[in-house]
C-alpha positions as CSV (number, residue, x, y, z in Angstrom):
1,X,159.2,58.2,95.8
2,X,158.0,57.4,92.2
3,X,161.1,55.3,91.7
4,X,160.4,53.3,94.8
5,X,156.8,52.8,93.8
6,X,157.8,51.7,90.3
7,X,160.3,49.2,91.8
8,X,157.6,47.8,94.1
9,X,155.1,47.4,91.3
10,X,157.7,45.8,89.1
11,X,158.5,43.3,91.8
12,X,154.8,42.4,92.3
13,X,154.4,42.0,88.5
14,X,157.5,39.7,88.3
15,X,156.2,37.8,91.4
16,X,152.7,37.4,89.9
17,X,154.2,36.3,86.5
18,X,156.4,33.8,88.2
19,X,153.5,32.4,90.1
20,X,151.2,32.1,87.1
21,X,154.0,30.2,85.2
22,X,154.4,27.6,88.0
23,X,151.7,25.4,86.5
24,X,150.2,25.4,82.9
25,X,146.7,25.5,84.4
26,X,144.7,27.2,87.2
27,X,142.0,24.7,87.8
28,X,142.1,21.1,88.9
29,X,139.1,18.8,89.6
30,X,136.7,21.7,89.2
31,X,138.6,23.7,91.9
32,X,141.1,26.5,91.8
33,X,144.7,25.4,92.3
34,X,144.9,28.1,95.0
35,X,142.0,26.5,96.9
36,X,143.9,26.1,100.2
37,X,144.9,29.8,100.1
38,X,141.2,30.8,99.6
39,X,140.1,28.6,102.5
40,X,142.7,30.2,104.8
41,X,140.9,33.5,104.2
42,X,137.6,32.1,105.4
43,X,137.5,33.4,109.0
44,X,133.7,33.5,109.5
45,X,133.8,36.7,111.6
46,X,130.0,36.6,112.2
47,X,130.0,33.1,113.8
48,X,128.9,32.9,117.4
49,X,132.1,33.2,119.4
50,X,134.0,35.0,116.6
51,X,131.6,37.9,116.5
52,X,132.0,40.8,118.9
53,X,128.2,40.5,119.6
54,X,127.8,38.9,123.0
55,X,124.0,39.0,123.4
56,X,122.7,35.8,121.8
57,X,119.3,37.1,120.7
58,X,121.0,40.1,119.0
59,X,123.5,37.7,117.4
60,X,120.7,35.5,116.1
61,X,119.0,38.5,114.5
62,X,122.2,39.8,113.0
63,X,123.3,36.4,111.7
64,X,119.9,35.7,110.2
65,X,119.9,39.1,108.5
66,X,123.3,38.2,106.9
67,X,121.9,35.0,105.6
68,X,118.8,36.7,104.2
69,X,121.0,39.3,102.5
70,X,123.0,36.5,100.8
71,X,119.7,35.0,99.7
72,X,119.1,38.0,97.5
73,X,115.6,39.2,96.6
74,X,112.8,36.8,97.6
75,X,109.8,35.8,95.5
76,X,106.7,37.9,96.3
77,X,105.0,36.9,99.5
78,X,101.3,36.1,99.6
79,X,98.6,35.1,102.0
80,X,96.0,34.9,99.3
81,X,96.5,31.1,99.2
82,X,93.2,30.1,97.5
83,X,93.7,26.6,98.7
84,X,91.6,23.8,97.1
85,X,91.5,20.1,97.7
86,X,91.7,18.3,94.4
87,X,91.8,14.7,95.7
88,X,91.5,12.5,98.8
89,X,92.4,9.0,99.7
90,X,91.6,7.2,103.0
91,X,94.6,5.4,104.4
92,X,95.2,3.4,107.5
93,X,94.8,5.9,110.4
94,X,94.9,9.0,108.2
95,X,93.7,10.7,105.1
96,X,95.9,11.7,102.2
97,X,94.9,14.9,100.4
98,X,96.2,16.4,97.3
99,X,95.9,20.2,97.5
100,X,96.7,23.2,95.5
101,X,97.5,26.7,96.7
102,X,99.3,29.9,95.9
103,X,102.8,29.5,97.4
104,X,104.2,32.8,96.1
105,X,103.1,35.7,94.0
106,X,104.6,33.7,91.1
107,X,103.7,30.1,91.7
108,X,100.6,28.1,92.4
109,X,101.7,24.6,93.5
110,X,100.4,21.1,94.2
111,X,101.2,19.5,97.5
112,X,100.4,16.3,99.4
113,X,99.0,16.6,102.9
114,X,98.3,13.8,105.3
115,X,95.8,14.3,108.2
116,X,95.5,11.8,111.1
117,X,92.1,10.4,112.1
118,X,90.6,12.0,115.1
119,X,90.1,15.5,116.4
120,X,92.8,18.0,115.8
121,X,94.6,20.2,115.7
122,X,97.7,17.9,115.5
123,X,101.4,18.6,115.7
124,X,102.6,19.3,112.1
125,X,105.7,18.4,110.2
126,X,106.9,20.1,107.0
127,X,108.7,17.4,104.9
128,X,111.5,18.5,102.6
129,X,112.4,16.2,99.8
130,X,115.9,15.3,98.7
131,X,118.0,16.0,95.6
132,X,119.5,12.7,94.6
133,X,120.1,13.8,91.1
134,X,116.5,12.6,90.5
135,X,114.2,15.3,89.3
136,X,111.1,13.6,88.0
137,X,109.5,13.5,91.5
138,X,109.8,15.7,94.5
139,X,107.0,15.6,97.1
140,X,106.4,12.0,96.0
141,X,109.7,11.1,97.6
142,X,108.2,11.9,101.0
143,X,104.5,11.0,100.7
144,X,103.2,8.1,98.7
145,X,101.3,9.7,95.8
146,X,97.8,8.8,94.5
147,X,95.8,9.7,91.4
148,X,99.0,9.6,89.3
149,X,100.2,7.6,86.3
150,X,101.6,4.1,86.8
151,X,105.0,5.6,85.8
152,X,105.0,8.2,88.6
153,X,103.8,5.6,91.1
154,X,106.6,3.2,90.1
155,X,109.1,6.0,90.2
156,X,108.1,7.0,93.7
157,X,108.0,3.5,95.1
158,X,111.4,2.7,93.6
159,X,112.9,5.9,95.2
160,X,111.3,5.1,98.5
161,X,112.9,1.6,98.4
162,X,116.3,3.0,97.4
163,X,116.6,5.9,99.9
164,X,113.9,5.3,102.6
165,X,114.0,1.5,103.1
166,X,110.6,1.2,101.3
167,X,108.9,3.4,104.0
168,X,107.5,6.8,103.0
169,X,108.5,9.2,105.9
170,X,105.3,11.2,105.6
171,X,103.0,8.2,105.8
172,X,105.0,6.9,108.7
173,X,104.6,10.2,110.6
174,X,100.9,10.5,109.8
175,X,100.2,7.0,111.0
176,X,101.8,8.2,114.3
177,X,99.7,11.2,114.8
178,X,101.3,14.0,112.8
179,X,99.7,16.1,110.0
180,X,102.4,16.5,107.3
181,X,102.8,18.4,104.1
182,X,105.3,18.3,101.2
183,X,105.7,20.4,98.1
184,X,108.1,20.3,95.1
185,X,111.1,22.5,95.1
186,X,111.7,24.4,91.8
187,X,113.2,22.0,89.2
188,X,111.6,18.9,90.8
189,X,108.4,17.0,90.0
190,X,105.5,19.2,88.9
191,X,107.7,22.3,88.9
192,X,110.3,21.0,86.5
193,X,111.3,21.9,82.9
194,X,108.8,22.0,80.1
195,X,111.4,20.1,78.1
196,X,111.6,17.4,80.7
197,X,113.9,16.5,83.6
198,X,117.6,17.1,82.8
199,X,120.0,17.6,85.7
200,X,122.7,19.0,83.5
201,X,120.5,22.1,83.1
202,X,120.3,22.9,86.8
203,X,123.4,25.1,86.7
204,X,122.1,27.0,83.7
205,X,118.8,27.7,85.5
206,X,120.7,28.8,88.6
207,X,122.9,31.1,86.4
208,X,119.8,32.6,84.8
209,X,118.3,33.3,88.2
210,X,121.5,35.0,89.3
211,X,121.5,37.2,86.2
212,X,118.1,38.4,87.3
213,X,119.4,39.3,90.8
214,X,117.9,36.1,92.4
215,X,119.3,32.9,93.7
216,X,117.7,29.5,92.9
217,X,118.9,27.8,96.1
218,X,117.5,30.7,98.1
219,X,114.1,30.5,96.3
220,X,113.9,27.0,97.7
221,X,114.6,28.3,101.2
222,X,112.1,31.2,100.9
223,X,109.5,28.8,99.6
224,X,110.0,26.5,102.5
225,X,109.4,29.4,104.8
226,X,106.3,30.3,102.9
227,X,105.1,26.7,103.1
228,X,105.4,26.8,106.9
229,X,103.4,30.1,107.0
230,X,100.7,28.5,104.9
231,X,100.7,25.3,106.9
232,X,100.3,27.3,110.1
233,X,97.0,28.7,108.9
234,X,95.3,25.3,108.5
235,X,92.8,24.3,111.2
236,X,94.3,20.8,111.3
237,X,97.7,22.2,112.5
238,X,98.7,23.2,116.0
239,X,100.6,26.3,115.2
240,X,102.7,25.9,118.4
241,X,103.8,22.4,117.5
242,X,105.3,22.6,114.0
243,X,108.5,20.8,113.1
244,X,110.4,20.0,109.9
245,X,112.4,17.1,108.6
246,X,114.4,16.2,105.6
247,X,117.0,13.9,104.1
248,X,120.0,14.8,102.0
249,X,119.2,18.1,100.3
250,X,116.0,18.0,102.4
251,X,118.2,17.9,105.5
252,X,120.0,21.1,104.3
253,X,116.6,22.6,103.8
254,X,115.4,21.5,107.2
255,X,118.2,23.2,109.2
256,X,118.0,26.2,107.0
257,X,114.3,26.4,107.6
258,X,114.8,25.9,111.4
259,X,117.3,28.8,111.4
260,X,115.1,31.1,109.4
261,X,111.5,30.5,110.6
262,X,110.4,31.1,114.1
263,X,107.2,29.1,113.4
264,X,109.4,26.0,113.3
265,X,109.9,24.7,116.8
266,X,111.8,21.5,116.2
267,X,114.0,20.2,113.3
268,X,115.4,16.9,112.1
269,X,118.2,16.9,109.5
270,X,119.4,13.5,108.1
271,X,122.6,13.3,106.2
272,X,123.5,16.9,105.4
273,X,126.0,18.6,107.6
274,X,129.7,19.3,107.1
275,X,132.2,22.2,107.1
276,X,133.3,24.0,103.9
277,X,136.9,23.3,104.8
278,X,136.4,19.6,104.6
279,X,133.7,19.6,101.9
280,X,135.9,21.5,99.4
281,X,139.3,19.8,99.8
282,X,141.9,17.9,97.8
283,X,141.6,15.0,100.2
284,X,137.8,14.6,100.1
285,X,136.9,16.1,96.7
286,X,134.4,18.7,95.6
287,X,131.0,19.8,96.8
288,X,128.3,17.6,95.3
289,X,125.1,19.7,95.6
290,X,126.0,22.2,92.8
291,X,123.9,25.3,93.1
292,X,121.3,23.6,95.3
293,X,123.0,25.0,98.5
294,X,124.8,28.0,97.2
295,X,124.2,31.5,98.7
296,X,126.3,34.2,97.2
297,X,128.9,35.6,99.5
298,X,127.7,34.0,102.7
299,X,131.2,32.5,103.4
300,X,132.4,36.1,104.1
301,X,130.5,35.7,107.4
302,X,129.3,32.2,108.2
303,X,129.8,28.5,107.4
304,X,127.1,25.8,107.4
305,X,127.2,24.9,111.1
306,X,127.2,28.6,112.0
307,X,124.0,29.1,110.0
308,X,122.4,26.0,111.5
309,X,123.3,27.5,114.9
310,X,120.8,30.3,114.4
311,X,118.2,27.7,115.2
312,X,119.6,27.5,118.8
313,X,118.1,26.9,121.4
314,X,115.4,24.9,119.5
315,X,115.5,21.2,119.7
316,X,117.5,19.9,116.7
317,X,118.5,16.4,115.6
318,X,121.4,16.0,113.2
319,X,122.2,12.5,112.0
320,X,124.9,11.6,109.5
321,X,126.3,8.2,108.3
322,X,129.8,7.1,108.9
323,X,130.0,5.6,105.4
324,X,128.3,8.5,103.7
325,X,130.6,9.3,100.8
326,X,129.1,12.8,100.4
327,X,129.9,14.0,103.9
328,X,133.3,13.0,105.3
329,X,133.3,12.2,109.0
330,X,136.0,14.7,110.0
331,X,134.0,17.6,108.5
332,X,130.8,16.2,110.1
333,X,132.4,15.9,113.5
334,X,133.9,19.4,113.3
335,X,130.5,20.8,112.4
336,X,128.8,18.9,115.2
337,X,131.4,20.2,117.7
338,X,130.8,23.8,116.5
339,X,127.1,23.5,117.0
340,X,127.5,21.8,120.3
341,X,129.5,24.8,121.7
342,X,126.7,27.1,120.6
343,X,123.8,25.1,122.2
344,X,125.9,24.6,125.4
345,X,126.7,28.3,125.6
346,X,122.9,28.9,125.9
347,X,122.4,26.1,128.5
348,X,120.5,24.1,125.8
349,X,122.8,21.2,125.3
350,X,120.1,18.7,126.0
351,X,118.1,20.0,123.0
352,X,120.8,19.3,120.5
353,X,121.2,15.7,119.3
354,X,124.1,15.0,117.0
355,X,124.9,11.4,116.0
356,X,126.9,9.5,113.4
357,X,125.6,6.0,112.7
358,X,127.3,3.1,111.0
359,X,125.3,3.6,107.7
360,X,125.7,5.2,104.3
361,X,123.6,8.0,102.9
362,X,120.3,6.7,104.0
363,X,116.9,7.5,105.7
364,X,115.5,4.0,106.3
365,X,113.0,2.9,108.9
366,X,115.4,2.9,111.8
367,X,116.3,6.5,111.0
368,X,112.7,7.5,110.7
369,X,111.9,5.8,114.1
370,X,114.7,7.9,115.7
371,X,113.2,11.1,114.1
372,X,109.7,10.1,115.3
373,X,111.0,9.6,118.8
374,X,112.7,13.0,118.7
375,X,109.5,14.7,117.6
376,X,107.5,12.8,120.2
377,X,109.8,14.1,122.9
378,X,109.8,17.8,121.8
379,X,106.5,18.3,120.0
């Protein structure tokens, strides 16, 4: 018996040695050379349809718990918001407010809020800013700032022109009757580094968070949930008509928030949906978000579209661009098909809108109009 075991172990050692000597390296294009083998092991056993849970409400709860577990320890929750209005500006059909409140037990943040003219409460939208490798502004990407330096104003206007067709999504929604709010995610805008914006440091910050048993990406998701909870307490907001919307990383945040918060009734996600199988591949290249959408160990259970499906049966609008270099169409289509099966399994297919437009990575006026129409229908 011992001889057989020794022979077996020797064979494994020889096999492993031979394998390691096949190539003089183990990494290529920032990915392991055994990438395809790793992906074959991603079976997503907790996905709806793969899981042995057949009650959808029970599945949603179990899947959400798995996501929250992968998000590690949250920042301390607070309802002691101590909100203060630190500035106001009257605009065409609405008022812009700069407010400050305690978002977590760690952080007091500045936010922009837009309130339509007239008698509320109004339907509300939580706006989630993008990544873009551009860190000097965050909330100012979604709502036109005021009371800021000429440099910040020029930065915001330039970003709105580059990614949003020159139209601030928040101001557009407010002019059309929605109260909106936007805050900075950690590392962006007012919540950046003392030493100044430097995207090369993001991975270092994420690593330090992980060393402390926390996850930087998850902090963003937790804080988005906390923002919704704060938003729902405001007299201007109809708590039964709250939606969320985001572009790029903000899109990722939007469907994550829709999956994790029951206060969010409707979600719109522009240019961020794909499968891991396509996103991490030799054909299409590496994942581009870095640690901004990385939850430790979640691939043991769920892929992106499976997590987004926790939002079912809520009305959700997913829009991607055919010429978006960050999200290859085959992966987008597969993700859309996966989600479509979930919504249809719950007789809610009419509440899921998935579209691929002939456009690049963009959230211009035509996109914003489609999002507005979707909110008008469901909120």
